[in-house]
N, C-alpha and C positions, 0 to 999 in steps of 0.2 A: 848441195844440202847434206847434212850429216844424218845418219841414222843412229838413234841411242837405244841402249840396252833396254829390254823389258825390265820392269821392276819386280816381276814375280817369278822369274826363272832363277834366281840365286846368283846372277852374274854381277849385281850390284851389292855393295856392303849394305848389312842391314839397317845401320843408323841412316843411310841415304834412302833407302826404301821407306822407312818410318818418316823421313821428312817429306817424301813424294807423296805418301798416303795422307799425311796431315794437309798438305797443299791442296790435294784433290778434294778432301773433305771440305775445306775452306771455300773452295771456289764452288763447290755445289751449294753450300749455305749461302753463299752471297749472290750467285747468278741462276741458282736453280738447276734443274736437271739437265738443260741444255749447255751448261758450262763446259769449256774445254777441259779435258783431262789429260794427263800424262801419257797413259798407255794408248789410247786410240787417236789422240789428236796431235801430241807434241813429240813423242818419241820416233814417229815414223812420218817422214815428209810425204806430201802427196806425190803421185806418179807411180812408176814401177821401176824395178831394177833388173838388169841382166843377171841371171844366176840365181834368181830366187828372192825372197823377202822372209822377214822373221815370223810372219803370221801364218 
């Protein structure tokens, strides 16, 4: 499984961050507060990593 960059630390281009934010907002509107989000649910796969993790 891959670990993807955080959308808030400046490692992704601004237009991509805007698209991620818009997708997150649409998910929340469609599925409510329990909807999957990029930062907490999709950018980091479940489990642990040897050598640390981004959070």
